[in-house]
mmCIF file of the N, C-alpha and C atoms, coordinates in Angstrom:
data_MODEL
# 
_entry.id   MODEL 
# 
loop_
_atom_site.group_PDB 
_atom_site.id 
_atom_site.type_symbol 
_atom_site.label_atom_id 
_atom_site.label_alt_id 
_atom_site.label_comp_id 
_atom_site.label_asym_id 
_atom_site.label_entity_id 
_atom_site.label_seq_id 
_atom_site.pdbx_PDB_ins_code 
_atom_site.Cartn_x 
_atom_site.Cartn_y 
_atom_site.Cartn_z 
_atom_site.occupancy 
_atom_site.B_iso_or_equiv 
_atom_site.pdbx_formal_charge 
_atom_site.auth_seq_id 
_atom_site.auth_comp_id 
_atom_site.auth_asym_id 
_atom_site.auth_atom_id 
_atom_site.pdbx_PDB_model_num 
ATOM 1   N N  . MET A 1 1  ? 47.371 44.214 138.896 1.00 0.00 ? 1  MET A N  1 
ATOM 2   C CA . MET A 1 1  ? 48.749 44.725 138.756 1.00 0.00 ? 1  MET A CA 1 
ATOM 3   C C  . MET A 1 1  ? 49.668 43.535 138.758 1.00 0.00 ? 1  MET A C  1 
ATOM 4   N N  . GLY A 1 2  ? 50.799 43.741 138.105 1.00 0.00 ? 2  GLY A N  1 
ATOM 5   C CA . GLY A 1 2  ? 51.777 42.718 137.981 1.00 0.00 ? 2  GLY A CA 1 
ATOM 6   C C  . GLY A 1 2  ? 52.561 42.537 139.262 1.00 0.00 ? 2  GLY A C  1 
ATOM 7   N N  . LYS A 1 3  ? 53.183 41.372 139.319 1.00 0.00 ? 3  LYS A N  1 
ATOM 8   C CA . LYS A 1 3  ? 54.046 41.108 140.532 1.00 0.00 ? 3  LYS A CA 1 
ATOM 9   C C  . LYS A 1 3  ? 55.469 41.544 140.231 1.00 0.00 ? 3  LYS A C  1 
ATOM 10  N N  . PHE A 1 4  ? 56.075 42.030 141.224 1.00 0.00 ? 4  PHE A N  1 
ATOM 11  C CA . PHE A 1 4  ? 57.494 42.410 141.139 1.00 0.00 ? 4  PHE A CA 1 
ATOM 12  C C  . PHE A 1 4  ? 58.307 41.477 142.006 1.00 0.00 ? 4  PHE A C  1 
ATOM 13  N N  . ILE A 1 5  ? 59.315 40.872 141.427 1.00 0.00 ? 5  ILE A N  1 
ATOM 14  C CA . ILE A 1 5  ? 60.125 39.906 142.181 1.00 0.00 ? 5  ILE A CA 1 
ATOM 15  C C  . ILE A 1 5  ? 61.548 40.535 142.240 1.00 0.00 ? 5  ILE A C  1 
ATOM 16  N N  . LEU A 1 6  ? 62.012 40.719 143.488 1.00 0.00 ? 6  LEU A N  1 
ATOM 17  C CA . LEU A 1 6  ? 63.356 41.228 143.700 1.00 0.00 ? 6  LEU A CA 1 
ATOM 18  C C  . LEU A 1 6  ? 64.306 40.070 143.663 1.00 0.00 ? 6  LEU A C  1 
ATOM 19  N N  . THR A 1 7  ? 65.378 40.240 142.843 1.00 0.00 ? 7  THR A N  1 
ATOM 20  C CA . THR A 1 7  ? 66.342 39.204 142.783 1.00 0.00 ? 7  THR A CA 1 
ATOM 21  C C  . THR A 1 7  ? 67.620 39.640 143.345 1.00 0.00 ? 7  THR A C  1 
ATOM 22  N N  . LYS A 1 8  ? 68.395 38.747 143.830 1.00 0.00 ? 8  LYS A N  1 
ATOM 23  C CA . LYS A 1 8  ? 69.674 39.109 144.443 1.00 0.00 ? 8  LYS A CA 1 
ATOM 24  C C  . LYS A 1 8  ? 70.678 39.588 143.303 1.00 0.00 ? 8  LYS A C  1 
ATOM 25  N N  . ILE A 1 9  ? 71.340 40.634 143.577 1.00 0.00 ? 9  ILE A N  1 
ATOM 26  C CA . ILE A 1 9  ? 72.299 41.147 142.619 1.00 0.00 ? 9  ILE A CA 1 
ATOM 27  C C  . ILE A 1 9  ? 73.614 40.369 142.818 1.00 0.00 ? 9  ILE A C  1 
ATOM 28  N N  . THR A 1 10 ? 73.985 39.639 141.772 1.00 0.00 ? 10 THR A N  1 
ATOM 29  C CA . THR A 1 10 ? 75.216 38.789 141.901 1.00 0.00 ? 10 THR A CA 1 
ATOM 30  C C  . THR A 1 10 ? 76.418 39.471 141.300 1.00 0.00 ? 10 THR A C  1 
ATOM 31  N N  . GLU A 1 11 ? 76.246 40.487 140.460 1.00 0.00 ? 11 GLU A N  1 
ATOM 32  C CA . GLU A 1 11 ? 77.437 41.119 139.829 1.00 0.00 ? 11 GLU A CA 1 
ATOM 33  C C  . GLU A 1 11 ? 77.211 42.658 139.985 1.00 0.00 ? 11 GLU A C  1 
ATOM 34  N N  . MET A 1 12 ? 78.254 43.276 140.369 1.00 0.00 ? 12 MET A N  1 
ATOM 35  C CA . MET A 1 12 ? 78.142 44.758 140.502 1.00 0.00 ? 12 MET A CA 1 
ATOM 36  C C  . MET A 1 12 ? 78.217 45.402 139.165 1.00 0.00 ? 12 MET A C  1 
ATOM 37  N N  . PRO A 1 13 ? 77.445 46.485 138.979 1.00 0.00 ? 13 PRO A N  1 
ATOM 38  C CA . PRO A 1 13 ? 77.469 47.149 137.644 1.00 0.00 ? 13 PRO A CA 1 
ATOM 39  C C  . PRO A 1 13 ? 78.832 47.757 137.401 1.00 0.00 ? 13 PRO A C  1 
ATOM 40  N N  . LYS A 1 14 ? 79.219 47.827 136.100 1.00 0.00 ? 14 LYS A N  1 
ATOM 41  C CA . LYS A 1 14 ? 80.475 48.351 135.765 1.00 0.00 ? 14 LYS A CA 1 
ATOM 42  C C  . LYS A 1 14 ? 80.448 49.901 135.762 1.00 0.00 ? 14 LYS A C  1 
ATOM 43  N N  . ASN A 1 15 ? 79.278 50.440 135.429 1.00 0.00 ? 15 ASN A N  1 
ATOM 44  C CA . ASN A 1 15 ? 79.145 51.890 135.331 1.00 0.00 ? 15 ASN A CA 1 
ATOM 45  C C  . ASN A 1 15 ? 78.617 52.453 136.673 1.00 0.00 ? 15 ASN A C  1 
ATOM 46  N N  . LYS A 1 16 ? 79.182 53.659 137.005 1.00 0.00 ? 16 LYS A N  1 
ATOM 47  C CA . LYS A 1 16 ? 78.825 54.281 138.264 1.00 0.00 ? 16 LYS A CA 1 
ATOM 48  C C  . LYS A 1 16 ? 78.211 55.624 137.934 1.00 0.00 ? 16 LYS A C  1 
ATOM 49  N N  . ILE A 1 17 ? 77.608 56.223 138.920 1.00 0.00 ? 17 ILE A N  1 
ATOM 50  C CA . ILE A 1 17 ? 76.948 57.528 138.757 1.00 0.00 ? 17 ILE A CA 1 
ATOM 51  C C  . ILE A 1 17 ? 77.924 58.538 138.148 1.00 0.00 ? 17 ILE A C  1 
ATOM 52  N N  . GLU A 1 18 ? 79.147 58.502 138.576 1.00 0.00 ? 18 GLU A N  1 
ATOM 53  C CA . GLU A 1 18 ? 80.199 59.417 138.039 1.00 0.00 ? 18 GLU A CA 1 
ATOM 54  C C  . GLU A 1 18 ? 80.390 59.226 136.548 1.00 0.00 ? 18 GLU A C  1 
ATOM 55  N N  . ASP A 1 19 ? 80.277 57.989 136.087 1.00 0.00 ? 19 ASP A N  1 
ATOM 56  C CA . ASP A 1 19 ? 80.368 57.714 134.605 1.00 0.00 ? 19 ASP A CA 1 
ATOM 57  C C  . ASP A 1 19 ? 79.222 58.337 133.875 1.00 0.00 ? 19 ASP A C  1 
ATOM 58  N N  . LEU A 1 20 ? 78.023 58.232 134.504 1.00 0.00 ? 20 LEU A N  1 
ATOM 59  C CA . LEU A 1 20 ? 76.849 58.902 133.864 1.00 0.00 ? 20 LEU A CA 1 
ATOM 60  C C  . LEU A 1 20 ? 77.038 60.406 133.752 1.00 0.00 ? 20 LEU A C  1 
ATOM 61  N N  . ARG A 1 21 ? 77.526 61.015 134.805 1.00 0.00 ? 21 ARG A N  1 
ATOM 62  C CA . ARG A 1 21 ? 77.742 62.420 134.788 1.00 0.00 ? 21 ARG A CA 1 
ATOM 63  C C  . ARG A 1 21 ? 78.741 62.801 133.665 1.00 0.00 ? 21 ARG A C  1 
ATOM 64  N N  . ASN A 1 22 ? 79.817 62.016 133.579 1.00 0.00 ? 22 ASN A N  1 
ATOM 65  C CA . ASN A 1 22 ? 80.865 62.289 132.575 1.00 0.00 ? 22 ASN A CA 1 
ATOM 66  C C  . ASN A 1 22 ? 80.264 62.153 131.143 1.00 0.00 ? 22 ASN A C  1 
ATOM 67  N N  . HIS A 1 23 ? 79.513 61.110 130.892 1.00 0.00 ? 23 HIS A N  1 
ATOM 68  C CA . HIS A 1 23 ? 78.857 60.942 129.591 1.00 0.00 ? 23 HIS A CA 1 
ATOM 69  C C  . HIS A 1 23 ? 77.890 62.117 129.323 1.00 0.00 ? 23 HIS A C  1 
ATOM 70  N N  . LEU A 1 24 ? 77.157 62.529 130.296 1.00 0.00 ? 24 LEU A N  1 
ATOM 71  C CA . LEU A 1 24 ? 76.213 63.660 130.097 1.00 0.00 ? 24 LEU A CA 1 
ATOM 72  C C  . LEU A 1 24 ? 76.921 64.955 129.741 1.00 0.00 ? 24 LEU A C  1 
ATOM 73  N N  . PHE A 1 25 ? 78.043 65.229 130.461 1.00 0.00 ? 25 PHE A N  1 
ATOM 74  C CA . PHE A 1 25 ? 78.797 66.418 130.179 1.00 0.00 ? 25 PHE A CA 1 
ATOM 75  C C  . PHE A 1 25 ? 79.430 66.359 128.828 1.00 0.00 ? 25 PHE A C  1 
ATOM 76  N N  . GLU A 1 26 ? 79.940 65.164 128.436 1.00 0.00 ? 26 GLU A N  1 
ATOM 77  C CA . GLU A 1 26 ? 80.500 64.965 127.141 1.00 0.00 ? 26 GLU A CA 1 
ATOM 78  C C  . GLU A 1 26 ? 79.468 65.253 126.016 1.00 0.00 ? 26 GLU A C  1 
ATOM 79  N N  . ALA A 1 27 ? 78.254 64.693 126.238 1.00 0.00 ? 27 ALA A N  1 
ATOM 80  C CA . ALA A 1 27 ? 77.159 64.930 125.271 1.00 0.00 ? 27 ALA A CA 1 
ATOM 81  C C  . ALA A 1 27 ? 76.816 66.383 125.178 1.00 0.00 ? 27 ALA A C  1 
ATOM 82  N N  . LEU A 1 28 ? 76.789 67.085 126.298 1.00 0.00 ? 28 LEU A N  1 
ATOM 83  C CA . LEU A 1 28 ? 76.543 68.509 126.355 1.00 0.00 ? 28 LEU A CA 1 
ATOM 84  C C  . LEU A 1 28 ? 77.516 69.282 125.516 1.00 0.00 ? 28 LEU A C  1 
ATOM 85  N N  . GLU A 1 29 ? 78.814 69.015 125.706 1.00 0.00 ? 29 GLU A N  1 
ATOM 86  C CA . GLU A 1 29 ? 79.862 69.595 124.967 1.00 0.00 ? 29 GLU A CA 1 
ATOM 87  C C  . GLU A 1 29 ? 79.732 69.341 123.426 1.00 0.00 ? 29 GLU A C  1 
ATOM 88  N N  . MET A 1 30 ? 79.408 68.061 123.105 1.00 0.00 ? 30 MET A N  1 
ATOM 89  C CA . MET A 1 30 ? 79.240 67.659 121.708 1.00 0.00 ? 30 MET A CA 1 
ATOM 90  C C  . MET A 1 30 ? 78.051 68.417 121.115 1.00 0.00 ? 30 MET A C  1 
ATOM 91  N N  . LEU A 1 31 ? 76.937 68.547 121.897 1.00 0.00 ? 31 LEU A N  1 
ATOM 92  C CA . LEU A 1 31 ? 75.786 69.280 121.387 1.00 0.00 ? 31 LEU A CA 1 
ATOM 93  C C  . LEU A 1 31 ? 76.145 70.756 121.189 1.00 0.00 ? 31 LEU A C  1 
ATOM 94  N N  . LYS A 1 32 ? 76.880 71.344 122.082 1.00 0.00 ? 32 LYS A N  1 
ATOM 95  C CA . LYS A 1 32 ? 77.288 72.734 121.989 1.00 0.00 ? 32 LYS A CA 1 
ATOM 96  C C  . LYS A 1 32 ? 78.139 72.922 120.772 1.00 0.00 ? 32 LYS A C  1 
ATOM 97  N N  . ASP A 1 33 ? 78.984 71.955 120.481 1.00 0.00 ? 33 ASP A N  1 
ATOM 98  C CA . ASP A 1 33 ? 79.918 72.087 119.352 1.00 0.00 ? 33 ASP A CA 1 
ATOM 99  C C  . ASP A 1 33 ? 79.294 71.698 118.073 1.00 0.00 ? 33 ASP A C  1 
ATOM 100 N N  . GLY A 1 34 ? 78.052 71.286 118.037 1.00 0.00 ? 34 GLY A N  1 
ATOM 101 C CA . GLY A 1 34 ? 77.419 70.854 116.831 1.00 0.00 ? 34 GLY A CA 1 
ATOM 102 C C  . GLY A 1 34 ? 77.730 69.476 116.384 1.00 0.00 ? 34 GLY A C  1 
ATOM 103 N N  . GLU A 1 35 ? 78.356 68.671 117.239 1.00 0.00 ? 35 GLU A N  1 
ATOM 104 C CA . GLU A 1 35 ? 78.811 67.355 116.955 1.00 0.00 ? 35 GLU A CA 1 
ATOM 105 C C  . GLU A 1 35 ? 77.750 66.267 117.313 1.00 0.00 ? 35 GLU A C  1 
ATOM 106 N N  . LEU A 1 36 ? 76.666 66.698 117.855 1.00 0.00 ? 36 LEU A N  1 
ATOM 107 C CA . LEU A 1 36 ? 75.595 65.774 118.294 1.00 0.00 ? 36 LEU A CA 1 
ATOM 108 C C  . LEU A 1 36 ? 74.283 66.341 117.930 1.00 0.00 ? 36 LEU A C  1 
ATOM 109 N N  . ALA A 1 37 ? 73.460 65.573 117.230 1.00 0.00 ? 37 ALA A N  1 
ATOM 110 C CA . ALA A 1 37 ? 72.139 65.985 116.789 1.00 0.00 ? 37 ALA A CA 1 
ATOM 111 C C  . ALA A 1 37 ? 71.205 66.140 118.039 1.00 0.00 ? 37 ALA A C  1 
ATOM 112 N N  . VAL A 1 38 ? 70.341 67.050 117.992 1.00 0.00 ? 38 VAL A N  1 
ATOM 113 C CA . VAL A 1 38 ? 69.345 67.290 119.082 1.00 0.00 ? 38 VAL A CA 1 
ATOM 114 C C  . VAL A 1 38 ? 68.551 66.059 119.382 1.00 0.00 ? 38 VAL A C  1 
ATOM 115 N N  . ASP A 1 39 ? 68.090 65.350 118.373 1.00 0.00 ? 39 ASP A N  1 
ATOM 116 C CA . ASP A 1 39 ? 67.274 64.111 118.633 1.00 0.00 ? 39 ASP A CA 1 
ATOM 117 C C  . ASP A 1 39 ? 68.046 63.090 119.395 1.00 0.00 ? 39 ASP A C  1 
ATOM 118 N N  . LYS A 1 40 ? 69.377 62.939 119.114 1.00 0.00 ? 40 LYS A N  1 
ATOM 119 C CA . LYS A 1 40 ? 70.166 62.009 119.871 1.00 0.00 ? 40 LYS A CA 1 
ATOM 120 C C  . LYS A 1 40 ? 70.447 62.529 121.270 1.00 0.00 ? 40 LYS A C  1 
ATOM 121 N N  . ALA A 1 41 ? 70.610 63.793 121.445 1.00 0.00 ? 41 ALA A N  1 
ATOM 122 C CA . ALA A 1 41 ? 70.798 64.353 122.756 1.00 0.00 ? 41 ALA A CA 1 
ATOM 123 C C  . ALA A 1 41 ? 69.572 64.101 123.618 1.00 0.00 ? 41 ALA A C  1 
ATOM 124 N N  . GLU A 1 42 ? 68.371 64.242 123.000 1.00 0.00 ? 42 GLU A N  1 
ATOM 125 C CA . GLU A 1 42 ? 67.139 64.028 123.722 1.00 0.00 ? 42 GLU A CA 1 
ATOM 126 C C  . GLU A 1 42 ? 66.973 62.536 124.143 1.00 0.00 ? 42 GLU A C  1 
ATOM 127 N N  . ALA A 1 43 ? 67.512 61.669 123.243 1.00 0.00 ? 43 ALA A N  1 
ATOM 128 C CA . ALA A 1 43 ? 67.495 60.251 123.588 1.00 0.00 ? 43 ALA A CA 1 
ATOM 129 C C  . ALA A 1 43 ? 68.405 59.951 124.770 1.00 0.00 ? 43 ALA A C  1 
ATOM 130 N N  . ILE A 1 44 ? 69.537 60.534 124.792 1.00 0.00 ? 44 ILE A N  1 
ATOM 131 C CA . ILE A 1 44 ? 70.467 60.424 125.876 1.00 0.00 ? 44 ILE A CA 1 
ATOM 132 C C  . ILE A 1 44 ? 69.875 60.896 127.147 1.00 0.00 ? 44 ILE A C  1 
ATOM 133 N N  . VAL A 1 45 ? 69.160 62.101 127.108 1.00 0.00 ? 45 VAL A N  1 
ATOM 134 C CA . VAL A 1 45 ? 68.510 62.563 128.312 1.00 0.00 ? 45 VAL A CA 1 
ATOM 135 C C  . VAL A 1 45 ? 67.491 61.621 128.835 1.00 0.00 ? 45 VAL A C  1 
ATOM 136 N N  . GLY A 1 46 ? 66.690 61.032 127.946 1.00 0.00 ? 46 GLY A N  1 
ATOM 137 C CA . GLY A 1 46 ? 65.698 60.056 128.348 1.00 0.00 ? 46 GLY A CA 1 
ATOM 138 C C  . GLY A 1 46 ? 66.267 58.878 129.076 1.00 0.00 ? 46 GLY A C  1 
ATOM 139 N N  . VAL A 1 47 ? 67.310 58.303 128.521 1.00 0.00 ? 47 VAL A N  1 
ATOM 140 C CA . VAL A 1 47 ? 68.006 57.160 129.230 1.00 0.00 ? 47 VAL A CA 1 
ATOM 141 C C  . VAL A 1 47 ? 68.572 57.592 130.505 1.00 0.00 ? 47 VAL A C  1 
ATOM 142 N N  . ALA A 1 48 ? 69.229 58.769 130.569 1.00 0.00 ? 48 ALA A N  1 
ATOM 143 C CA . ALA A 1 48 ? 69.797 59.218 131.819 1.00 0.00 ? 48 ALA A CA 1 
ATOM 144 C C  . ALA A 1 48 ? 68.738 59.414 132.892 1.00 0.00 ? 48 ALA A C  1 
ATOM 145 N N  . GLN A 1 49 ? 67.529 59.885 132.481 1.00 0.00 ? 49 GLN A N  1 
ATOM 146 C CA . GLN A 1 49 ? 66.443 60.109 133.470 1.00 0.00 ? 49 GLN A CA 1 
ATOM 147 C C  . GLN A 1 49 ? 66.031 58.738 134.051 1.00 0.00 ? 49 GLN A C  1 
ATOM 148 N N  . VAL A 1 50 ? 65.961 57.696 133.205 1.00 0.00 ? 50 VAL A N  1 
ATOM 149 C CA . VAL A 1 50 ? 65.581 56.376 133.724 1.00 0.00 ? 50 VAL A CA 1 
ATOM 150 C C  . VAL A 1 50 ? 66.683 55.894 134.706 1.00 0.00 ? 50 VAL A C  1 
ATOM 151 N N  . ILE A 1 51 ? 67.882 56.093 134.398 1.00 0.00 ? 51 ILE A N  1 
ATOM 152 C CA . ILE A 1 51 ? 69.023 55.643 135.232 1.00 0.00 ? 51 ILE A CA 1 
ATOM 153 C C  . ILE A 1 51 ? 68.929 56.343 136.603 1.00 0.00 ? 51 ILE A C  1 
ATOM 154 N N  . VAL A 1 52 ? 68.697 57.645 136.561 1.00 0.00 ? 52 VAL A N  1 
ATOM 155 C CA . VAL A 1 52 ? 68.553 58.425 137.791 1.00 0.00 ? 52 VAL A CA 1 
ATOM 156 C C  . VAL A 1 52 ? 67.368 57.979 138.630 1.00 0.00 ? 52 VAL A C  1 
ATOM 157 N N  . GLU A 1 53 ? 66.235 57.664 137.978 1.00 0.00 ? 53 GLU A N  1 
ATOM 158 C CA . GLU A 1 53 ? 65.103 57.136 138.672 1.00 0.00 ? 53 GLU A CA 1 
ATOM 159 C C  . GLU A 1 53 ? 65.379 55.833 139.368 1.00 0.00 ? 53 GLU A C  1 
ATOM 160 N N  . THR A 1 54 ? 66.145 54.954 138.743 1.00 0.00 ? 54 THR A N  1 
ATOM 161 C CA . THR A 1 54 ? 66.466 53.676 139.349 1.00 0.00 ? 54 THR A CA 1 
ATOM 162 C C  . THR A 1 54 ? 67.423 53.916 140.523 1.00 0.00 ? 54 THR A C  1 
ATOM 163 N N  . ALA A 1 55 ? 68.297 54.926 140.428 1.00 0.00 ? 55 ALA A N  1 
ATOM 164 C CA . ALA A 1 55 ? 69.183 55.233 141.593 1.00 0.00 ? 55 ALA A CA 1 
ATOM 165 C C  . ALA A 1 55 ? 68.310 55.736 142.781 1.00 0.00 ? 55 ALA A C  1 
ATOM 166 N N  . LYS A 1 56 ? 67.219 56.500 142.450 1.00 0.00 ? 56 LYS A N  1 
ATOM 167 C CA . LYS A 1 56 ? 66.378 56.916 143.505 1.00 0.00 ? 56 LYS A CA 1 
ATOM 168 C C  . LYS A 1 56 ? 65.658 55.770 144.237 1.00 0.00 ? 56 LYS A C  1 
ATOM 169 N N  . VAL A 1 57 ? 65.310 54.768 143.442 1.00 0.00 ? 57 VAL A N  1 
ATOM 170 C CA . VAL A 1 57 ? 64.717 53.537 143.999 1.00 0.00 ? 57 VAL A CA 1 
ATOM 171 C C  . VAL A 1 57 ? 65.768 52.847 144.878 1.00 0.00 ? 57 VAL A C  1 
ATOM 172 N N  . GLU A 1 58 ? 66.939 52.799 144.441 1.00 0.00 ? 58 GLU A N  1 
ATOM 173 C CA . GLU A 1 58 ? 68.033 52.158 145.233 1.00 0.00 ? 58 GLU A CA 1 
ATOM 174 C C  . GLU A 1 58 ? 68.212 52.868 146.565 1.00 0.00 ? 58 GLU A C  1 
ATOM 175 N N  . VAL A 1 59 ? 68.185 54.167 146.559 1.00 0.00 ? 59 VAL A N  1 
ATOM 176 C CA . VAL A 1 59 ? 68.331 54.929 147.789 1.00 0.00 ? 59 VAL A CA 1 
ATOM 177 C C  . VAL A 1 59 ? 67.099 54.668 148.701 1.00 0.00 ? 59 VAL A C  1 
ATOM 178 N N  . ALA A 1 60 ? 65.931 54.624 148.181 1.00 0.00 ? 60 ALA A N  1 
ATOM 179 C CA . ALA A 1 60 ? 64.729 54.375 149.022 1.00 0.00 ? 60 ALA A CA 1 
ATOM 180 C C  . ALA A 1 60 ? 64.808 52.935 149.627 1.00 0.00 ? 60 ALA A C  1 
ATOM 181 N N  . TYR A 1 61 ? 65.307 52.018 148.825 1.00 0.00 ? 61 TYR A N  1 
ATOM 182 C CA . TYR A 1 61 ? 65.488 50.637 149.287 1.00 0.00 ? 61 TYR A CA 1 
ATOM 183 C C  . TYR A 1 61 ? 66.477 50.606 150.458 1.00 0.00 ? 61 TYR A C  1 
ATOM 184 N N  . ILE A 1 62 ? 67.603 51.250 150.260 1.00 0.00 ? 62 ILE A N  1 
ATOM 185 C CA . ILE A 1 62 ? 68.629 51.280 151.288 1.00 0.00 ? 62 ILE A CA 1 
ATOM 186 C C  . ILE A 1 62 ? 68.055 51.887 152.658 1.00 0.00 ? 62 ILE A C  1 
ATOM 187 N N  . LYS A 1 63 ? 67.281 53.008 152.461 1.00 0.00 ? 63 LYS A N  1 
ATOM 188 C CA . LYS A 1 63 ? 66.726 53.696 153.624 1.00 0.00 ? 63 LYS A CA 1 
ATOM 189 C C  . LYS A 1 63 ? 65.646 52.790 154.219 1.00 0.00 ? 63 LYS A C  1 
ATOM 190 N N  . ALA A 1 64 ? 64.813 52.149 153.431 1.00 0.00 ? 64 ALA A N  1 
ATOM 191 C CA . ALA A 1 64 ? 63.678 51.366 153.958 1.00 0.00 ? 64 ALA A CA 1 
ATOM 192 C C  . ALA A 1 64 ? 64.222 50.174 154.805 1.00 0.00 ? 64 ALA A C  1 
ATOM 193 N N  . LEU A 1 65 ? 65.293 49.593 154.313 1.00 0.00 ? 65 LEU A N  1 
ATOM 194 C CA . LEU A 1 65 ? 65.831 48.386 155.001 1.00 0.00 ? 65 LEU A CA 1 
ATOM 195 C C  . LEU A 1 65 ? 66.867 48.782 155.994 1.00 0.00 ? 65 LEU A C  1 
ATOM 196 N N  . GLU A 1 66 ? 67.244 50.038 156.070 1.00 0.00 ? 66 GLU A N  1 
ATOM 197 C CA . GLU A 1 66 ? 68.276 50.459 156.976 1.00 0.00 ? 66 GLU A CA 1 
ATOM 198 C C  . GLU A 1 66 ? 69.555 49.509 156.876 1.00 0.00 ? 66 GLU A C  1 
ATOM 199 N N  . THR A 1 67 ? 69.963 49.439 155.609 1.00 0.00 ? 67 THR A N  1 
ATOM 200 C CA . THR A 1 67 ? 71.051 48.557 155.353 1.00 0.00 ? 67 THR A CA 1 
ATOM 201 C C  . THR A 1 67 ? 72.209 49.336 154.600 1.00 0.00 ? 67 THR A C  1 
ATOM 202 N N  . ASN A 1 68 ? 73.332 48.774 154.535 1.00 0.00 ? 68 ASN A N  1 
ATOM 203 C CA . ASN A 1 68 ? 74.395 49.352 153.802 1.00 0.00 ? 68 ASN A CA 1 
ATOM 204 C C  . ASN A 1 68 ? 74.713 48.613 152.507 1.00 0.00 ? 68 ASN A C  1 
ATOM 205 N N  . LYS A 1 69 ? 73.786 47.636 152.152 1.00 0.00 ? 69 LYS A N  1 
ATOM 206 C CA . LYS A 1 69 ? 73.978 46.853 150.934 1.00 0.00 ? 69 LYS A CA 1 
ATOM 207 C C  . LYS A 1 69 ? 73.424 47.743 149.779 1.00 0.00 ? 69 LYS A C  1 
ATOM 208 N N  . HIS A 1 70 ? 74.217 47.782 148.706 1.00 0.00 ? 70 HIS A N  1 
ATOM 209 C CA . HIS A 1 70 ? 73.752 48.562 147.564 1.00 0.00 ? 70 HIS A CA 1 
ATOM 210 C C  . HIS A 1 70 ? 74.496 47.939 146.299 1.00 0.00 ? 70 HIS A C  1 
ATOM 211 N N  . THR A 1 71 ? 74.143 48.434 145.151 1.00 0.00 ? 71 THR A N  1 
ATOM 212 C CA . THR A 1 71 ? 74.738 47.879 143.917 1.00 0.00 ? 71 THR A CA 1 
ATOM 213 C C  . THR A 1 71 ? 76.108 48.398 143.615 1.00 0.00 ? 71 THR A C  1 
ATOM 214 N N  . GLY A 1 72 ? 76.468 49.543 144.220 1.00 0.00 ? 72 GLY A N  1 
ATOM 215 C CA . GLY A 1 72 ? 77.683 50.132 143.880 1.00 0.00 ? 72 GLY A CA 1 
ATOM 216 C C  . GLY A 1 72 ? 77.625 51.265 142.912 1.00 0.00 ? 72 GLY A C  1 
ATOM 217 N N  . PHE A 1 73 ? 76.440 51.401 142.274 1.00 0.00 ? 73 PHE A N  1 
ATOM 218 C CA . PHE A 1 73 ? 76.286 52.392 141.252 1.00 0.00 ? 73 PHE A CA 1 
ATOM 219 C C  . PHE A 1 73 ? 76.441 53.844 141.857 1.00 0.00 ? 73 PHE A C  1 
ATOM 220 N N  . LEU A 1 74 ? 75.936 54.008 143.059 1.00 0.00 ? 74 LEU A N  1 
ATOM 221 C CA . LEU A 1 74 ? 75.962 55.315 143.696 1.00 0.00 ? 74 LEU A CA 1 
ATOM 222 C C  . LEU A 1 74 ? 77.286 55.544 144.454 1.00 0.00 ? 74 LEU A C  1 
ATOM 223 N N  . GLN A 1 75 ? 78.149 54.542 144.548 1.00 0.00 ? 75 GLN A N  1 
ATOM 224 C CA . GLN A 1 75 ? 79.454 54.693 145.205 1.00 0.00 ? 75 GLN A CA 1 
ATOM 225 C C  . GLN A 1 75 ? 79.304 55.261 146.600 1.00 0.00 ? 75 GLN A C  1 
ATOM 226 N N  . LEU A 1 76 ? 78.405 54.613 147.402 1.00 0.00 ? 76 LEU A N  1 
ATOM 227 C CA . LEU A 1 76 ? 78.153 55.003 148.797 1.00 0.00 ? 76 LEU A CA 1 
ATOM 228 C C  . LEU A 1 76 ? 79.285 54.481 149.654 1.00 0.00 ? 76 LEU A C  1 
ATOM 229 N N  . GLU A 1 77 ? 79.553 55.265 150.652 1.00 0.00 ? 77 GLU A N  1 
ATOM 230 C CA . GLU A 1 77 ? 80.571 54.898 151.633 1.00 0.00 ? 77 GLU A CA 1 
ATOM 231 C C  . GLU A 1 77 ? 79.819 54.234 152.760 1.00 0.00 ? 77 GLU A C  1 
ATOM 232 N N  . ASN A 1 78 ? 80.375 53.076 153.232 1.00 0.00 ? 78 ASN A N  1 
ATOM 233 C CA . ASN A 1 78 ? 79.808 52.447 154.366 1.00 0.00 ? 78 ASN A CA 1 
ATOM 234 C C  . ASN A 1 78 ? 80.280 53.178 155.643 1.00 0.00 ? 78 ASN A C  1 
ATOM 235 N N  . LYS A 1 79 ? 79.308 53.501 156.434 1.00 0.00 ? 79 LYS A N  1 
ATOM 236 C CA . LYS A 1 79 ? 79.646 54.250 157.728 1.00 0.00 ? 79 LYS A CA 1 
ATOM 237 C C  . LYS A 1 79 ? 79.211 53.455 158.891 1.00 0.00 ? 79 LYS A C  1 
# 
């Protein structure tokens, strides 16, 4: 198996989970209105699934380390 190397995140991502939701709802509306081809919608879904899976990994990381450090993608509140 390959090695995984965790690197320090030096720059926060510009897109947030809310942006993903907005893009997905926009794509849904476009698909419904016939402005988006099904194959393109399927591609969007595939990319969105990968993004959601990476967010799940981020949540697991935060829980495992019991830390409040995160990338900002999930817009977590520090408590």
